[in-house]
N, C-alpha and C positions, 0 to 999 in steps of 0.2 A: 281279417287285419284290424289290427292293435285302434284303440275306442278312442285314441286320441290321436289318431291318424286320419290323410284326407281333408275336405277343401278347409281351410279358413276363415273362418274374421271375415263373412261378408260382404262386399261392397255396400248393403244397405240393400231397402225396397226400391228396385228400377235404375237401380246403377248394381250396370252390371262391373264387377272384377278388372281388375286389370292388367292377371292372367289367371286362368280358369285352365286345369287340367284334370282330364277324367277319365279312369280310369284308363290311363293308356301303358303299354308294352310296347318293350321291344328285343329284337333278339341276332346274333348274329354267331347264324346257325346256329349249334344246338346252344350258345349259351344265352345264358336271361341276361340281359345287362338292364331290364325297367319289367320290373313285373309290378303291373295291375298298381299303377305311380298317379298319386288323384292329389293334387295342391289346389291352391289362390293368392296370387296376390291382388292386398287391395292398393285401389287407387293413394297415392298422399301417403304411402307408407316403406318401409323396409326391412323386408324380409327376406335371412338370410336361408340359403338349402347349404344346409352342415354335414359333410360325409369325407371322409377317407379317402384317398384315392381309387377311384376304381370302383368307385359305389357308383355312377351313373351322373353324374351329376353336368358330367365335358355332354352325350348321349342324350342326354335329355335339353338340352341348351339346342342341338344338334336339328329335333324335331321342333324346339319350335320356333325357329329358323328359315327349317326347310332345306336346309341341308342336307339331312333324312329325310324319307317321304314318311305318312302317318301309316302302322298301318292298325292297330290297336288300339281305337280311345281317341279321344275330341281335347283339340286344344285353341283355347279360343282367347282376343288378344281384343280388351273394351266391347267381347261380345258377337266379332269376328269369327269367325273359326278360320282356322291355319291351311285348314289343309283346299274346302268351299273356297274360301277367297283369301287368298292369297294378299294379296293388290292391295284388301285394305285394312289388314289382317299388320303387314311390314310393314308399311307406310306408318304406323303407330307408333314400331321398332326401333330403339339405339341396342348398339349392340356391342360388348367390347369382348372379343377373346384371348386365350388364355396368349392362344402365340401371338408374338410380334407382325401387330398387320401396317406400317409407315413403311414411306422411299424413306429410305436413312440418307441417303442425297443432294434430297431439295431440301425447300423450306419450311418450317409447319408450315406459315402460312400458303404454301403452291400445294400440298398435299391435301390442307381442307381445301382451300378453293377445290382441286378433282373432286375430293366427296361429295361436293354440294356438289357439282355437275351433277356429279349421278345420283343425287337428287332430283332434279332440273331446279336447281337451286338459282339465279340468273346471278349473274358476277354485281351487281350491283348489291341485290339481295345477300349474296353472301357474303360479300367486305362487313356488312354490319351485323352478320350472324358471328358471323369469324370474330368481329369484336365482341361480341356479348356472351360465346362461351372459352376465350380464352382467356376473360373476364372472371366467370365462374371458375374457372380452373386456379387460377393465376399466375397465368402468362401470358400477359399481355402485351411484355416487355421480352418477350421471346419469339415475336412469330414469325420476325426474317431471318431465324439460325436457323439450320436448318439441324436435321434430327441427329444428324450423332453426333452432333459437340452436345446433345442431353446428356443430363443423367437420365437410370433408370424410373425412377420416380418423374420424373419430370416426361419425357415418353406415354408416357402411364399414365400423366395426368392430359396431354398431348389426343390419346386415345375416348379419350371420354369426352374431351369437346368433341372431337371429332362424330363419336355415338350422340349430342347432343344437338346441331344442327338443324336440326329434322325439327325440334320440339317434338319428340320425342313423346308419350304418354306412359310407357313401359321399359326401362334402361333395365339388360342384362346384365350384367359382370361377371363371368367364369373369370375367377380364384388371379383376379387383376392386381395382386401385391407379393406373388410369387418370385422370389429371390433379391425383394427389394428391403430394405435394411428397416428399423422401427420405428422412423422420424416421416421414408417416407411413405412406409404403409397408413400410420396415423393421419399425416397427411390425405390421404388420396381420400378417408375414408369419412375424415371430416370434410371436404370438398364434398364428397355423393350427398352426402346426409344434411348439408345445407341447403343443395336442391332437392334432394323431397321436401324439405321443409315451407321455402318457397318459391316453390314449383308445379307440386303437387303434383309430381309425377313419382308411378310407381315402379320397385326397382328389387330387384330376382340378386342376391349378392352370392353367390358360390361361392363356396372356399370348406378349407378343411382345417384353415386353424383358430382355435377356439376361446383366443382372447379377440378375434375377430368379432365375436357378438358382443350386443349389450342391453343391456335388462330393458329395456323397453325400445326391442325389435318384435317381430314376428319371426320364427323358427321353424325351415323344416328338418327334420331328421335322415334323413337320404344315407342306407345300409346295405351293402350289396345288391340298389338295385327297388328296392323295397323304402314305403314310407313307417317310418318306424310311432315320430309322433308331431303335431304337428299344433302351432298356435301361437299367442302373446306368450315370449319366455321366461317371464317368472310364473304363464302356468306351465309349461312343460318343466318346469324343474320342481313346484309341488306337487306338479300330479306323478312324480319320478322321490320324491321326500328327501329329498337331494340340493347341499347344502349351495351349491353353483351349478349351468352349464353343464363344465365338466363331465362331474358329477354326475348329470343326469345322462349326458350320452352315455358316458363308458356304464353304466348302466342295462342299457337300453341294448348298449353295441352284444356287451355279455350275455344276457337274458335272451339273445337270439343263436349267437352261439351255442350257450349251456342248452334251449331246445336243440341244436344240429348236433348235438353231442349226443343226446338222450335217445329223439330219433334212431340213431348210425345204431343203437342198442340190438 
């Protein structure tokens, strides 16, 4: 394993990471999708899971959320083992999947009321939480509009609001800006970064877009199912002797390709 790879930025003595992934592997038949993956997300931090399409990002999210069974390694959310303490772990988790998951024919408010009920939130509390989360994503004035009347960026913001209804301590977002224009992407990134600062939630933001990585973020570079580097963005750039994260990413992934070519000779 690359010396940079593995668990990054411990949360501190006695404080469990928002997310801890230890030596997780996964296969689809004979194909290895994740190979001994380890990483962590600190509380009150924004961590970018950066990788090309097919790197294993969505597979990892499926394991964290228990859509797939964990057969190798361990995953913990705020210290709760996802496999053994699923209810406790998942109650602390909010998720925005890559595929759209709202009912487009009903209103924003109706979508959020339904989701609140799934979390056991009472109707009175739901109204309060809906007002809170729509305020966070800047859509308070759209609560009675049907989802199919919203722009793509607004729909994504509603999905983020939905994920925040139960006040999670860890937020996962899988390619949340795919198909959106530059302004919509920037708006969504801004809302989530402000939420990290204001609410102290840990965020794992999966993307293949280099320009969504900020110098103040943590980053985990995932390639062909393996973690090639992890840590503060500035540290990863410096370790690779690169000018920016794009160059660092290129150097790391090219080194893997060169290694495979050499091994094949």
